[in-house]
C-alpha positions in Angstrom: 31.9 -9.1 1.7 31.9 -6.6 4.5 29.7 -7.1 7.6 28.8 -3.9 9.3 29.4 -3.5 13.0 26.3 -3.9 15.2 27.9 -1.7 17.8 28.1 1.3 15.5 25.9 1.0 12.4 22.5 -0.5 12.9 21.5 0.2 9.3 23.6 0.8 6.2 23.1 1.3 2.4 25.9 0.7 0.0 25.6 1.9 -3.6 21.9 1.5 -3.6 20.0 2.2 -6.8 16.3 1.8 -7.5 14.7 1.9 -11.0 11.0 2.1 -11.9 11.3 0.4 -15.2 13.8 2.5 -17.1 13.4 5.5 -14.8 16.0 5.8 -12.0 14.6 6.9 -8.7 17.6 6.3 -6.4 21.2 6.5 -7.8 24.1 5.0 -6.0 23.3 6.0 -2.5 25.5 5.0 0.5 24.3 5.9 4.0 25.0 4.6 7.5 22.7 5.0 10.5 24.0 4.5 14.1 22.0 3.2 17.0 19.9 5.9 18.5 20.7 8.4 15.8 18.2 10.6 14.1 18.9 11.0 10.3 16.9 13.4 8.2 16.6 13.4 4.4 15.2 16.4 2.7 14.5 17.2 -0.9 11.9 18.3 -3.3 8.9 16.2 -4.3 10.0 13.6 -6.8 13.7 13.7 -5.6 13.6 10.1 -4.5 13.7 10.5 -0.8 10.6 8.4 -0.1 11.8 5.7 -2.5 15.1 5.6 -0.6 13.2 5.3 2.8 11.3 2.3 1.6 14.4 0.7 0.2 16.1 1.1 3.6 13.0 -0.5 5.3 13.0 -3.5 2.9 9.6 -2.5 1.5 11.0 -1.9 -2.0 13.7 -4.3 -3.3 16.8 -2.4 -4.5 17.8 -2.7 -8.2 21.5 -2.4 -7.3 23.6 -2.3 -4.2 22.8 -3.6 -0.8 21.0 -2.6 2.4 22.3 -4.1 5.6 20.5 -4.3 9.0 22.3 -5.7 12.0 24.6 -7.8 9.9 22.0 -9.1 7.5 21.6 -8.1 3.8 17.9 -7.4 3.3 17.9 -8.6 -0.2 19.0 -12.1 1.0 15.9 -12.5 3.3 12.8 -14.2 2.1 9.3 -12.6 2.3 8.5 -14.2 5.6 11.8 -13.0 7.2 11.3 -9.5 5.8 7.8 -9.4 7.2 9.0 -10.5 10.6 11.8 -7.9 10.5 9.4 -5.1 9.6 7.0 -6.2 12.3 9.4 -6.8 15.1 12.5 -4.6 14.6 11.2 -1.7 12.5 8.6 1.0 13.2 6.8 3.2 10.8 5.2 6.7 11.0 3.3 8.0 8.0 2.1 11.5 7.1 -1.5 10.8 7.9 -1.1 8.3 10.7 -2.8 5.4 9.0 -4.6 4.3 12.1 -7.2 1.4 11.9 -10.6 3.1 12.3 -12.3 0.2 13.9 -9.8 0.0 16.8 -9.6 2.4 19.8 -6.6 4.6 20.3 -5.2 2.2 22.9 -5.8 -0.8 20.6 -4.0 0.9 17.7 -1.0 1.7 19.9 -0.9 -1.9 21.1 -1.1 -3.4 17.6 2.6 -4.3 17.1 2.6 -6.1 20.5 -0.5 -8.0 19.6 0.9 -9.0 16.2 4.0 -10.3 18.0 1.8 -12.6 20.1 1.7 -10.7 23.4 -1.4 -11.2 25.5 -4.1 -8.5 25.1 -4.1 -7.3 28.7 -0.3 -6.9 28.8 -0.2 -5.2 25.4 -2.9 -2.7 26.4 -1.2 -2.0 29.7 2.0 -1.1 27.9 0.1 0.9 25.3 -1.6 2.8 28.1 1.8 3.7 29.6 3.2 5.0 26.3 0.0 7.0 25.6 0.3 8.6 29.0 3.9 9.7 28.2 2.5 11.2 25.0 -0.3 13.1 26.8 -3.1 10.8 25.3 -4.4 9.1 28.4 -7.8 11.0 28.2 -8.5 9.7 24.7 -7.3 6.1 24.9 -10.8 4.7 24.6 -11.8 6.8 21.6 -11.7 5.8 17.9 -9.4 7.6 15.5 -12.3 9.6 14.0 -12.9 11.1 17.5 -9.4 12.6 18.0 -7.6 15.6 16.5 -5.0 15.4 13.8 -2.2 16.0 16.3 -3.5 13.4 18.7 -3.9 10.9 15.8 -0.3 11.4 14.8 0.9 11.0 18.4 -1.0 7.6 18.5 1.0 6.7 15.3 4.2 7.6 17.1 3.2 5.4 20.1 2.4 2.5 17.7 5.8 2.9 16.0 7.8 2.9 19.2 5.8 0.6 21.6 7.8 -2.5 20.7 11.1 -0.7 21.1 12.2 -1.2 17.5 15.8 -0.7 16.4 14.8 1.8 13.7 11.7 3.9 13.0 11.1 5.0 9.4 9.1 8.3 9.2 7.7 9.6 6.0 6.8 13.3 6.4 5.7 12.6 10.0 4.4 16.1 10.6 3.5 17.0 7.0 -0.3 17.0 7.7 -0.1 19.1 10.9 -0.1 22.9 11.6 3.2 24.3 12.9 2.2 24.2 16.6 1.0 20.5 16.5 4.0 19.6 14.3 6.5 20.9 16.8 4.7 19.1 19.7 4.5 15.8 17.9 8.1 16.0 16.7 9.4 16.8 20.2 7.6 13.9 21.8 8.5 11.5 19.0 12.2 12.2 19.2 12.4 12.4 23.0 10.8 9.0 23.3 12.9 7.5 20.5 16.1 8.8 22.1 15.0 7.5 25.5 14.8 4.0 24.3 17.8 4.1 21.9 15.8 3.8 18.7 17.3 5.2 15.5 15.0 7.4 13.4 15.3 7.8 9.6 12.9 10.5 8.5 12.2 12.2 5.2 10.7 15.7 5.2 10.4 18.8 3.1 10.4 21.0 6.2 13.9 22.4 7.2 12.7 23.0 10.8 12.0 19.3 11.1 15.3 18.3 9.6 17.2 20.7 11.9 16.3 18.4 14.8 18.3 15.5 13.4 21.8 14.4 14.3 22.7 14.0 10.6 21.1 15.7 7.7 21.2 14.8 4.0 19.7 16.3 0.8 18.3 14.2 -2.0 18.4 15.7 -5.5 17.4 13.7 -8.6 18.0 10.4 -6.8 21.4 11.3 -5.4 22.2 11.8 -1.7 24.6 14.3 -0.3 25.3 15.5 3.3 23.6 18.9 3.9 25.9 21.7 3.0 28.1 19.6 0.7 28.8 21.1 -2.7 
């Protein structure tokens, strides 16, 4: 059994398939993601791109094949190990932010550090630093309902990156924003990820978002091909 090199591939899928009952959603996908690389997967709604993303993140168990992360097969980890991996080594950005409404912007950004056991004061100080880098210092004490959509999504980016994960999984990270806000959020997201060497796997229907990636793939009927491949 092959073990993938930690120096080159942080995440890899080999012949991954996912079935919902008798319905195939992902069909024999192989993909490698290098450290610090931005990988975009585009495709129409229902093509299987979000299903693939959640297989790579260990949220959905694969029906066939294997997903590797830093030398470990995700399917061989138990629930506790998978939860720890998603909490400590992965980050997530969703289309609508999914911030906790009862927490402040700063507390939302600090949440991964608090879940990892870091002291509140230290976690909030680190969150404040990341929020400043994302232009959010003036809203750090507000609740999510008191900030704009673009600001909310930048908070989600801060939360995803604050614990310096190996990989961030982003599901339509700018899909709920207008074009101006989308460009700003994407620029800040990718700059911060690159600065700390975090790989990004994002799915999007927007070709302008995909164009910012280092590697681009197209998902069609559950099958993945490099962009431009026939």
